N, C-alpha and C positions, 0 to 999 in steps of 0.2 A: 489228359496228357499235358505235361508241362513243357517239354521240349524233346526234340529228336535230332540225332546226328547220324548221317549215313556216309560211311567211308567205303570206297570201292577201289579195286585194282583189276586192271585188264590183264588176263593171262591167256594168250591165244585167242580163241573165240568165246571165252567165258569171262564174265565179270563177277568177281568174288567180293561180296559185301559183308561188312559188319555194321549193324545198325544198333545204336544205343538210344533207348527211349526212357525218359523220366515220366513216371505216372504217379499221380497223387491219389491216394485212396482216402475217402472221408469217413469210413466206418470200420468198425472192428470185425473180425472174423474173415471168412473166405468171400471173395468178390470175383465175379466174372467180368472181364474187360474185353469188349469186342476187338478183335485183331484181324483185320483183313486188308488186302488179300495176303494169303500165305503162299510164298513161292513153292513151286513143286520140288525144288532142290533145297529145302530147308535143312541146314546142317545141325544147328543146335539152338536151344533157348536157355538162357540163364536169367534168373531173377535174384538180384542182390548177390551175384557171384556163385549161386548154387543152381543145379538143374531146375528148370521151370516146367510147368504143366500146361499143355494145350488141350482144350476140350472142343470137340467138333459136335455140333448139335444140328440135327435136321428138323426143321419145323414141321409139325403135322399139318396136313391140308386135306381138303375134301376134293380137290381138283385132281384130274388125271396127270397133270404135269408134276414131275418130281421137283420139290423145292430145293434150292441151293443150300448147302450146308453153311452154317455160321461158325466161325472159329472164335473161341474165347481163350484168353490168357487167364489162368487162375492166380490170384494174388491174395496173400493173407496179411491182415493187419492194417491198421490206420497209419498213414504217413506216406512218404515218398519212396517209391521203389524204382530201382534201376534195372531195366530189362535189356539184355544183349541178345541179338539174333545174328546168326551167321547163315548165309545162303548164297547161292549162285544163280546167275541169269545168263542166258545166251546173248551174245553180242554179234552184230553184223556190221562189216565195214563196207562203206560205199563212198568212193572218192575222198579219202582221208577224213571221213566222218563216221563215227561209230554210233550205232543205235542199239539200245538194250531191248531185248524181248521179254517183257514182263513188267510187273509193278513192284514198287517198294512198299512194304507193309506200313500201315498207319494204325494208330491206336486211338480209340475214342472213349471218352468217359461220360 
């Protein structure tokens, strides 16, 4: 990830976000980029202005506990890609202070 920008607007008890993330890919072909956490109220994913692909992968394990799914953003081609996510998170007001319920996605390379 090169940089990210998260813009949000409070509307009632919901915070609506648009996150723009710049990701540099160093090899040709399709690449999986970890993208977590994914908000439950994900609206859209765009990569370079076009619809993007999200892949959920559940690791295999021999333990009885079910492993947590890992979310990957699929990117194609070497170079810098612009990823735009739109999503909503719940917000709670407490004495003129607003708190957001949830996390803002991050990308790792």
